[in-house]
C-alpha angles and dihedrals in degrees: 000000000000141000133038117314108271121228119252143301100084111189126214116278118279132189089266106034142023136166125236126199116217103202109226099169130031112263140192112237118225137198091230135015097275137089086232093058122106116279117251100184132276141277129217132199102256132051121251100236108031099021089231125150112284112245120178132192112246114227101177143338137219139176115228126221090272092055094253114145117228131190128206110219137191111247128215096228134085135316100055093236093050112150138156143177125257133174108271089220089071092067143040106241119205137160126258123200093196126100135167126209125190121196111199093192095056092028091228133140118205126195114210128194117190088346095306124110110246099166135023121192134185111231146185111240134187121302118247091262094046104031126187104252122247126229146074110310137156139222104266097188140330116232126192107223118239091220110045090186092056129103095277096049121218101322141026119198102199116212131207086244125103134197114270092208105035126058094194141012139157089015093298137099096269090281114170118226141180103233144162130259129246138132114007093359088070088071089074109071122227111262094041135110105233110116132102087249103296122118112239122199137172113290093238090053095049089052089053091051093047090057096045109038130050141195113302094034107143116246117194114196119191 
């Protein structure tokens, strides 16, 4: 993300451009863009696992009757289309030109910059009984793994997506991630459908992703 924060409105993500809200002050989440709307939880400034800055994908924006700008953001909880409104003033909103797309049929991850494909990776996707969910998600946080030789490899890029068949795996709440491959995960070749729902890529490639994309980057899975 580069440049000074633009003023609202912030349109919905496209193939070439999206907006990301870096939360700088805790905020109450609402069902609609109004202080009178039902509360839908709250958001802080650091992520739960890696204690990194919270960055949320912006889905829409609106200015209320009092002239207060609001943003609708993708949330990291269930259901997979979870979203809520928060005051735009609680975040620094900036554009991102990055986008990831994952095709479950071809088992391919594409990295787009300004709408153009700059990387293409073969991946392992969810097995038929534990499929990788489809939809528009975002990177929630990127966590360097304490054991680079472990199942997840060197990095796990946690998504806002969750398994639609499993409530829990790997000690987490069924959260889907794009992660590397090491140890036992190397037994499943790239280009296959054998995971619990996560997207596995080559360890060299996940390191590249971790240095180029940040929280809030849109991820479209089809």
